N, C-alpha and C positions, 0 to 999 in steps of 0.2 A: 639423316632422314630429313627431307624437306617438307614444307607445309602441305604441298599438293599430295605427296605420298601419304601423309598422315591423314588428310581428309579422305583419300581413297580407302585407306585401311579402316577408318572410322565408318564410312558408308557401308563397306562389306560387313563389318561387325554388326552394325544396326540391322542388316538384312538377314543375318545368319541366325542359327538356333543356339549359338554359343551364349552362355550366361556370363562368362568371364574370359578375359584375354590379356596376356601380358607379353610385351616385347622388350627385350634387353639387347642393345647394341652398344657396346663400350660403355660410356658414361650415361648414354641416353636410356631412359627407362619409361615405358608407357604401359599403363594398366587401365583396362576398360571393364566395366561391370554393368550388368543389366538388373542386378538384384536390387529390388526396391529398399530393403533394409539397410543396404550398405550406405554409409555416410562417407563423403570425401575425406580421406586421410592423407597426410603428407608426412613422410618420415623425416625428411630434411628439406629446407627450402630450396637448396641448390638442386635437388632431385627432380623438380618440376620445371619444365620449360614453357615459355610463352606460346610455343607453336602447338601445344596440346589442345585439341578441340574439346569443348565440354558442352553437355546438354543437361536438361533438367533430369531426364530419365537415365542418364549414363554417368554415374560419378567416376572419376579417375582417381585411382589410389596408387600408392607405391609399395603396397604390401602384397605378397604372394597370396593367391587363393588358399583358403583353408578347407580341410575336409569337413563334411557335414557331420553332425553328431551320430547319425545312423551308421555311416561307414566307418567312423573311428572306433566304434565299439563292436562292430560286426566281426572283425578278425581276431583269432586267438593272439595273445601278446607274444608268442614265440616266433611268429611269422615275420619275415622281412619283406618289405614291399620294394618292388622295382618301379620307380616312378618316371613319368614322362618328363624328359628334359626340355620340351618345347611343345607348342601348340601345332597340330597337324593332323594328318590321317594316318592311323596305325594299321599296318599290315603285319599279319602273323606269319607270312611265307614270303620268300624272296621273289616269287613270281606267282601269278594267279593259279597256274596248274601244278605248282610244286607243293611238297609237303611243308607243314608248319615248322618254323624253327624249334619251338618247344611246346609240349602239351602237358597236361596234368599228369603227374607221375614220372615225368622225365627228370633225369639227373641233370643238374646244371653246375658249371664251374664259373668262378668269378672271371669275367671278361668274355664269356660266351654270348654271342648275339642271340637275343630272345625275340626281337621283332625289329621292324623298321618303321620310321615315321617320315612321311613326305610332307614337306613344308616348303613353299615357295619353289616348287618343282625340283627340290633337292631331296635325295633320299639320305636319312640319318639313321645309322645303326644304334639300337639301344642295347647295351650289354649288361649282363648280370653284374651286380655289385657284391655278390655272396655265393659261396658254394652251398649246394643243397639240392632239395627236390621240389619241383613246381607243385604247389599246393592248390593254386587256382589261377585261372587266366581271367582277368577282370575286365577285358574290353573284347569286343567283337571285331573280326577282321573287317577292314575298310571303313571303320567309324572314326569320327573326329574325337581327338583327345585334347584335354587341356593341360596346360603346364602343371606339373607336380601331381597329376592324376595317377592313381595306382594302376599299373598295367598288369603285373604279376604279383602273386604272393609266394614266397619261397620259404620252405621249412629248412632252416640252416642245418648243416651237418655238425655233429658235436664231436 
């Protein structure tokens, strides 16, 4: 990723409603945050490149965003979350006029497609990581999702 692409990405992030953003491409990792309480953190000196833009309001970190205390305690402990593998727009159906992939109460098997995420004009399937029953759908169709955000909660089969 060149400096111009990083600057364009940074500008789009600044003008978006996203609070955090993380991009990983091979050895390159870029994390942006608009959270005022976040302090710049570096996991390893080699993880930060000189091409990363910085501003006073947007610290850059190399750690993944964490769940807020409210969402971490809201779900029962026996539920498994299917989390977003990337930042993008989540769609719960394959086409606008089609039925959703999975809804609350549906049975799901490991490897079943539960939704798709559009990122950089590419459609990425999100597959279940566990067998079970959909307990809750944690996102709305057509909304932006962040990396590692819970998309579905699954009650595992015993």
